[in-house]
C-alpha positions in Angstrom: 112.2 89.1 73.7 115.5 91.2 72.9 118.1 90.5 70.4 120.4 88.4 72.4 117.9 86.2 73.5 116.8 82.9 72.8 112.9 81.9 73.4 111.5 78.1 73.5 108.3 78.5 72.6 105.1 76.7 74.1 102.6 75.1 72.3 99.9 76.1 74.8 99.8 79.9 73.6 96.1 81.2 73.9 94.3 82.7 71.3 94.1 86.2 73.7 97.8 86.0 74.2 98.4 85.8 70.4 95.9 88.7 70.0 97.6 90.8 72.8 101.1 90.0 70.7 99.8 91.1 67.6 98.7 94.3 68.9 101.8 95.1 70.4 104.1 94.4 67.3 101.5 96.4 65.2 101.4 99.4 67.6 97.9 99.4 68.7 96.9 101.0 71.9 94.4 99.7 74.8 92.0 102.4 73.2 91.7 100.2 69.4 92.0 97.1 68.2 93.0 97.4 64.6 95.7 99.3 62.5 94.5 102.1 60.6 93.2 100.8 57.3 94.9 103.4 55.3 98.5 102.5 56.6 98.5 98.9 55.7 101.4 98.1 53.0 100.5 94.0 53.3 96.6 93.8 52.5 96.6 90.4 51.2 98.1 87.6 50.8 99.8 85.3 54.1 101.8 86.4 57.2 105.0 85.2 56.7 107.4 84.1 53.9 109.3 81.2 55.4 113.0 79.6 54.5 111.7 75.9 55.0 110.2 73.2 53.3 106.8 73.6 54.8 103.4 73.9 53.1 102.1 77.4 52.6 98.8 76.6 53.7 97.2 74.6 56.5 95.5 71.1 55.7 94.9 68.5 58.4 93.5 66.2 55.4 97.1 66.0 54.0 99.2 66.0 56.7 100.6 62.6 58.2 100.8 62.9 61.8 103.0 61.1 64.3 102.2 57.8 65.7 101.4 59.3 69.0 104.5 57.7 71.1 103.3 56.2 74.9 104.7 58.6 77.6 106.9 55.8 78.7 108.2 55.6 75.1 108.5 51.8 75.2 107.0 51.4 71.7 109.0 54.1 70.2 112.3 53.8 72.3 111.5 57.6 72.7 110.2 59.9 75.8 108.6 62.8 76.5 110.0 66.2 77.4 108.9 67.2 80.9 106.3 69.9 81.2 108.4 72.3 83.1 110.6 72.1 79.7 107.5 72.9 77.9 107.1 76.2 79.3 108.4 79.8 78.2 112.1 80.0 79.1 114.7 82.8 77.8 118.2 82.4 77.6 121.1 85.0 76.7 124.1 85.2 74.5 126.8 86.9 73.4 125.7 88.5 70.1 129.3 89.4 69.1 130.3 86.1 69.1 127.2 84.7 67.4 125.9 87.4 65.0 123.5 86.3 63.3 122.2 89.9 62.3 125.4 90.4 60.0 124.8 86.8 58.3 121.4 87.0 57.9 121.7 90.8 56.5 124.5 89.3 54.1 122.1 86.3 53.5 119.0 88.3 52.2 121.2 90.9 50.4 122.4 88.0 48.0 118.8 87.4 47.5 116.8 88.3 44.3 115.2 91.4 45.3 112.5 90.7 42.9 111.7 87.7 44.8 112.8 88.1 48.4 113.1 91.8 49.1 115.9 94.8 49.4 116.6 97.3 52.2 114.3 100.1 52.0 116.2 103.5 51.0 119.5 101.5 51.1 119.1 98.9 48.2 122.1 96.7 49.3 123.7 96.2 52.5 127.0 96.4 50.2 127.4 99.9 50.3 129.6 100.0 53.1 126.7 101.0 55.2 127.6 99.1 58.5 124.2 100.2 60.2 121.8 97.9 58.3 118.4 97.0 59.9 116.9 94.1 59.4 113.9 96.3 60.2 114.2 98.0 56.9 113.8 95.2 54.8 111.2 95.1 52.6 109.2 91.9 51.3 107.2 92.5 47.9 103.6 92.1 48.5 103.3 89.7 45.5 105.9 87.3 47.1 103.3 87.0 49.9 100.2 86.1 47.7 99.5 82.9 46.4 100.2 81.9 42.8 96.2 81.7 42.3 95.4 84.9 43.2 98.0 86.6 41.1 101.5 86.3 43.2 104.4 84.2 43.9 104.8 82.9 47.5 105.2 79.2 46.2 108.6 80.2 44.3 109.5 83.0 47.0 109.2 80.5 49.8 111.3 77.9 47.5 113.8 80.5 46.7 114.2 81.7 50.2 114.7 77.9 51.5 117.5 77.1 49.1 119.0 80.3 50.1 119.2 79.3 53.4 120.3 76.0 52.6 123.1 76.8 50.6 124.3 79.6 52.6 127.7 78.2 54.4 128.4 81.1 56.7 124.7 80.9 58.2 124.8 77.0 58.7 128.2 76.8 60.1 127.1 79.6 62.7 124.2 78.2 63.2 125.6 74.9 63.8 128.4 76.3 66.3 125.7 78.2 68.1 123.7 74.8 68.4 126.5 72.8 69.7 127.9 75.3 71.7 125.1 77.5 73.3 121.6 75.7 73.1 122.1 71.8 73.4 124.0 72.8 76.7 121.4 75.0 78.0 118.7 72.4 77.1 120.4 69.3 78.8 121.0 71.8 82.2 117.2 72.3 82.2 116.4 68.5 81.9 119.4 68.0 84.6 117.8 70.4 86.9 114.2 68.7 86.6 115.6 65.2 86.9 114.9 64.0 83.2 118.7 63.4 83.0 122.0 62.2 85.1 125.0 64.9 84.9 127.2 62.5 83.7 125.0 61.3 81.5 125.4 61.0 77.6 122.2 62.2 75.5 121.6 62.3 72.0 119.8 65.4 70.6 118.4 65.9 67.5 117.8 69.6 65.9 116.3 70.6 62.3 119.1 71.9 60.2 118.7 74.3 58.3 116.2 76.1 60.7 113.5 77.6 59.8 114.1 81.9 58.7 110.4 83.8 58.8 110.0 87.5 57.1 107.2 88.7 58.6 106.7 92.3 57.1 104.3 94.8 58.2 102.1 96.4 58.6 99.7 93.6 57.3 96.8 92.7 57.6 97.3 88.7 57.8 98.2 87.1 61.1 99.1 83.4 62.1 96.1 81.8 63.9 97.3 80.5 67.5 98.3 76.6 66.9 100.5 74.0 67.8 103.2 72.0 65.3 101.5 68.5 65.7 98.9 69.9 63.6 101.1 70.3 61.0 102.8 67.0 60.9 105.6 68.0 63.7 106.3 64.9 66.2 105.3 64.7 70.0 108.4 65.8 72.1 109.8 68.5 69.8 110.7 71.7 71.2 110.8 74.9 69.2 113.4 78.0 70.1 112.7 81.5 68.7 115.5 83.7 68.0 114.2 87.4 67.3 116.5 89.0 64.6 115.3 92.7 64.9 113.8 94.9 67.9 110.5 95.1 67.2 
C-alpha cells in the first residue's frame, strides 16, 4: 500500500500470497524465485527488528492462549468481529496532518546507531537534510541475530521498544490518529455491516504504543504465514498496518 493508506491485515493470508508478496518486495521477477545470493546484506538472523514487547522466537509451548470466547460473548461479555470486518480493507488519510514519516525519522535518529542503526550515507537526519528516507535506514546485522549466535537482537529489540514507548511526539501523534481517523473509520464499517447502530456508544481498546517494525533487506529471512492467535493474541483483535516506506 502507498504511504497515506492504512491497511487492516487479515488472518487468512495464504503461504502463496505471502511468498508472492515477499518476491515483489525483494524485486524477484517471474523468471526467478530467489534474490541473488551475492546481493544479500542480511544472510543470518531474523527478518524484523520490532519495537514491541513480543518474544523474538515462536513457541506455542510458552504461549498462554485466550479462553476462546463463544461467538455470542455471553461468557466473556465480548463479541467476535463480523467476517466482513476481517477482510482486507484500506483507508486514506492526510499525511501532512498525520506525519508519521517525520516523527519516525526523528525517533530513529535519536537511537544508538550501533544498536538500532543509522541512515545510509547521511549519518544523522539532524544535518538539515529534509529528504531523509526511511528506505535508507540500515540496521546492523548483529541486531537481527540472537545472542546465542553472537548477536544482540534481544538487546536491540528492548532498546527500540523503550525508545518507542518514551517518545512523546510519536505517542501523541499515534493517539490522535487513532481517535480522529482510525476508530471513526472502524465504527463506520461496523455500522455499515449492521454490527452497530449509528447512535450507539461503543468502547474500543487499542494497543499503545503500537509495534514499530524495521524489516531491512535484501535479506534471506522472511516471516512465515501465521495468524496472531498463535502468539497469544485474543480473538476479535484486528491488525492495522501502516507502511512508512514506498517499497
